[in-house]
N, C-alpha and C positions, 0 to 999 in steps of 0.2 A: 107511641114511642118506639115501636119496633123499627121503624125506619131509621130513627136516630141511632139505635143500637148497631144496626147494619153499617150505617155510615161510619160510626165510631170504630168498629172492627176493621173496615176497609181502610180507614185512615191509619189505624195502628199498623196493619200489614204493610202499607206503603212506606211508613216511617221506618219499620224494621228493615225492609228491603233496601231503603235508602242508606241506612246505617251500614248494612252489609257491603253495599257498593262502595260507599265512602271508605270503609275499612280496607277493602281490596285495593282501592286507588292509593290509599296511604301506604299500605304495605308494599305495593308496587313501587311507589316513589322511594321508600326507604331502601328496597333491594336495588333499585337502579342507582341510587346514590352510593350504595356500598360497592356496586359494580364499577362506578366511575372511579371511586377511590382506589379499588384494587388495580385498575388499569393504570392509573397514574403512578402507583407504587410498584407496578410490575417492572423489574429491572431487566429489560431485554436489550441486548446490543447486537446489531447486525453488522457483521464484518465482511467487507469485500475482499475477495481472494482472487485477484488476477494472477496469471502465471508468474511465480516468483519463488526463488529458493528461500526467501525470508519468511514464507508462509509457515515453515516448520517452527519458527519462533512463536508464532501465534498459537499454533496447534498444540505444541508441547509445553509451553510455559505461560503465555498470557491467558489462554482460555481457562486452564486450571486455577490460576491466580484470581481471575475475575469471578469464577464460579464459587470460590471459597468466600468471596465477598457478597455472595447472594445473587449474582447476575445469571441470566440465561444467555448464552452466547450462540448465535446462529451464524453460520458461514454461508456466503453467497458467492458462487464461483462466476468468474468472467473470463472471456477469451483474450482480452486485451486490457491494458492499463487504462486507456482512454474510456473504455466502457465502464470500468469501475469509477472513474472520475465523473462520468455522466450520471451514473446511478447515485453517487454521493450528492451531486448538485440537485438532483430531483427528489432526494429524500428516501431512496430505496435502501440505502445502507447508512450506517452512522460513522464509520471510518474505515480506512484501509492503510496499509504500511508499505506500499510498493513503489513509492517515488521519492526522489530527492528534490531539493529546493530549486535546482537549476531546471529540472524538468517541469515542476509545478509553475515556475515563473513563465515558461514558454506557453504552457497550456492556458494560464490565466490571461496572457496577452492575446492569445488567439480566440478565446471564448468569452472572456469577461467573467468567468466563474469566480464566486466569492468563497474561496477555499483557503484554509490556513493550516500550518503545522503546529502541533502542540508539544511534540517531543521527538528528538532524534533517537534512532534505534541502532542496534549493532548492524553493521553493513559489511559488504564484501567489495574490495576494490576491483577496478578493471585491470585485466592482464593482457599481454600479448601472448598468444598461444601458437604452437605449431606441432603437427603430427609428422611433418616431413623434414623440418629442420631442427637441429639440436642446439644451435647457438644463435646469437644475434649478429653474426657475421653475414650480413645481408648481401645477396647477389644483385648484380645489375638487372633491373627490370623485374624484380620480384613482385608477385601478386599478393595484395593485402586487402582483406575484407574489413570494412568499417561499419558500425551501426548507422542506420540512416536517420535516426531521430536527432534533432539538433544538439541536445545536451550530451548524449553519449558519443556523438560524433566529435564534439569538441574536446571531450576528455581523452578520446582516442588519439587525436592529432597532438594533443598536449603530451601524451605518453610517448609518441613517436619522436617528438622534439627532445624529450627527456633522455631518450636512449641514443640520440644523435643522428637519427635517420633523416630528419628534415629540419628546416628552420621556419618559424612563423613570424609574421609581422609583429614586432614588439609593441606597436601601437594599439593592437587589438586584445581585448580581454580574453584570457585563455578559456573562460567559461562560455564564450560564444564564437570561438574560432571555427572556420570552415576550411574546406579544401582550397577555396579562393585566397585564403590568407597564407598559404605556403609560399615562402619567398625563396627557398632553396630545397632542391630535390636532386642532389648530385647523382644518386644511383638510378634515377628515372623510375622510381617505384610506381607501380600500377595500383591505384586505389579503386575499389568498388564498394559503394555504400548499399547495404541491404538491411532488411529487418534483422535486428540482433538475434532473434529467436532462430533464424535460419543458419547463423554462422556455425554452431556446433556440427550441423549436418553437412556443411560445405567445406569443413576444415581440411579434409583429406584431399580436396581437389585444388587447393591453393597453397601458397607458401606460408602465409601467416594470417591470423585473424585476431582482431582486437575486440574484446567484449567485456561487459561487466562479469565479474566472477560468479555472480548468482546465475546468470544465463549459462555459463559453462557448467556449473554444478548441476543444474536441471537438465542440461543436454548430455550429461555423462562424460564430460571432458575432465579428466583428473588433473590434480595440481602438478603431476609430473610433466605435463605439456606446457606449463606456464614458464615463460622465459624472463619476464619483467613485469612489474606492476607500477601503477600510477602513484604519484604523491597524492595521498588522499586528503582532500579539502572538506571542511564541514558542509559546504553547499552540495557535496556529492554523497553525503550520508543519507540513508533512507530515513523516513520520518513518518509519524502518524498524521494523517491528514483528515481534517474535519470541516464541516461547514463553519463559516465564521460566526454564525449565530449560536453554535454550540460550544465554542472554544472555552467558555467558562462554566459549562454545565458540570454538576457535581461528579458525574461518571468519568469525566476526562481525567480527574485526579487519580482515580483508580487505575485507569489505563496507563497513565504515566508511571505510576508506582510499579505496575507489573513489568514494564519494559526496563525499568531502572533497578529491579530487584536483584538481590544476591543470587536468587535461583536462576535468573537470566544469565548472569555472568558465569556462574558454575556450568550451566548448560552449554554455552558456546565454547567453553574451555575444555570440557571433558567428554561431550557426547562423541562417540566414535565416528559418526557419520559426518559431522561438521567441524570438529576440532581443527583449528588452524585456518579456517576460512574467514570467519567473521572478525571484525575489529570493533572494539568498544568505542562508542561515539565520543567525540570531543565537543560537538556542538550542543 
């Protein structure tokens, strides 16, 4: 019966080892499940930050408001707005705030991207600036810089019509007008379209430049050089852009609340660096 006792001990050892292994697997499964739960509940928001004066609103107001709600907010910098849009489409960020509806519409037509806006944000209108001229009494053949992207070019030509320098084809929507739609240019004004980010640096070399106020603010062009501003339409207000699949996600309500908060209104009205630049959204 010795053999039977040895077999019994061997069997008992195998069973005990099996129980230990099963227990380890069970614990591992529980820990993994807990890890999955933590990941799903981890409130991390990745915010795209292309060059924009509006980033200060995210840094100074939106980030603290979201952190107070338990979010971790991560900024990801981009060299251009289109790069931020590409990252948004690909899932590299969750939202950004650097474009208006007119720009987004053009981008979506060109790329087929499924992006939507969830809330309009405080924005800065476009202005006509000059460091060489003090008035809007424009001279014959004056040189004028215009942004070269379609939406900001359109708003620039609309502004020039507003101040009486040109006339545009009334049959064309002001949101999509181009230089080809100019029907009257009695002073033979010379227009050059360039990247809007270059206009602040080139302003001393030309008579006038039209650009979004946010570009001027980033470029160090003070409001004392602004001679006129556009009639600001809701389609030109900046907005929070997200993937269409995320537009009803719970976190979007917290993002909306941060942009619509009284802290945001107080900030744009009282902060010494930006007071007087931003307009509260109508859209």
